[in-house]
N, C-alpha and C positions, 0 to 999 in steps of 0.2 A: 285702285290707286296703290302703287307700291311705296313702301316707306324707304326714304333715303337712308343709306348707311351713314353713320356718324364718324367724323374724323376730328381728332384733336391736333391742332396746329400750334406748335410751341416755337416762338420766334421773338427775339428781343427787339428787332428793328420794326418800328410801328408801320412804316411804309411797306416793307416786305410782307408783314403779317396781313395788312389790308389787301395787298395785291393777291396773296394766296387765297384769302377769303373770297374775293371777287371771282377768281378763276375757278374755285371749287364749289361755290354755293349752288350752282345749278344742278350739280350731280350728287352732292353730299350735304348732309347737315354738318356744319362746321363749328366747332368750339375753338376759341382762341385763348392763348395764354402767352404772357409776355416773357416768361422765363420758366426754368424747370420747376421752381417752387410753385408758381401759379399753375403749371401743368399738373403737378401732383394734386393740388386742391381740386382742379377741374375733373381729374380722373376719379378722385374720391366721390364727387357728386354724380358723375355721369358714366362711370366706367363700364357699367353693364351694357351701355349703348354704343360705346366707342369701338369701331372695327379696326382702326389703324391710327397710330400716332406718327405725325410728321414733326420732327424736331431739329432745330439748329443744334450744332455741337457746342459752339462757343457762346455762352450767355452769362450774365451776372447772376449772383446768388446761388444758382444750381444749374450746372451745365447739362448738355444733352446726354453725356455718358453717365453722369450721376442720376439723371432722370431714368435712364434705361435700367440701371442697377435697381432702383426703387420699383420700377414697373415689373421687373422680373420677380421681385418678391411678392407682388400682387397676383401675377398671372404668368404662366409660361408660354402661352399661345399667341399673345398680342403682336401683330406685325408692327414694325417700326421702320420709318424711313428717316435716315439722318441726312441733313443738309449741311454742307460746309464749303468754305472757300479754301480750306487748308487740308492737306493730306498728311499721311504718315504718323498719325496718333496711335501709339501702341494700345492704349486703352480702348480706342474706337475699333482698331483692327480685330481685337478679340471678339467684340460683339458681331462684327461682320461675318464671322464664321458660322453664325447661327442661321437656321432656315428662317425665312420671312423677315430678314433684316436687310435693308437696302441702303445704298449710299448714292446721293446725288451731289455732284460737285457744282458749286455756284460759280458763275451763273449757269443755269440750266434752262432748257426750253420747257414751257408749261406743259406741252404735250408729253414730254418725257415723264413729268410728275404724274400726269393723269394716267398714262399707260402703266406706270408702276403701281399706282393706287388701284386701278382696275384689276390688275393681275393679283395683287395681294388680297383685295376684298372678295374676288371670285373664289379664291382658294380657301376662304374661311367663312 
């Protein structure tokens, strides 16, 4: 039996978070966080197991870009997938220049997320 790779999903919308969990749980071990602050706490507990972080950009308390800045202080290699309905954020654009950082514009097809995750987890 192979061990599922773990993914941290950071999304403030409860329904979207649950939908992502249901779509990913067959292929991945899924950790959920309601905002960037919760995502930091989850990463502190499970970081050694997390292969990819999937995060919304716009969230209360700590947004996805701020979470990314914190994650890069923890590790340089961790792949990140940003999700947003809004484009043109200069802080976000800076991170998108990095390898293993992807952007999905909402609404997106679940197969697009799965393809992106498969590619990122295969590379690491």
